[in-house]
C-alpha positions, 0 to 999 in steps of 0.5 A: 491509510491515506496516500503519501501525498495526503499525509499532511492533511492526516497529520495536520501540517505538511512539514510535520508529516515530511519530518515523521516520514523522513525519521521513519525511512532514514535508515530504511532500505527501499526495495522496488518489487515487480510482478503480480502481487500475491495478496491481490492474486489471492483476493481475485481467486477469492472473488471468483469462488464467491461469485461462482466464477471458477474456470477450474 
């Protein structure tokens, strides 16, 4: 998925992209998350196992 600042390019028109996003998030709740991503943590653990750099 493209970065939010490039959605206008993806949908062919920045105004249309902004309107679509506005309708999608109109009733949405925004949650700001802090800390390490579990998804990214799992990815780095997998990378260590695949390269044999497991320090355990």
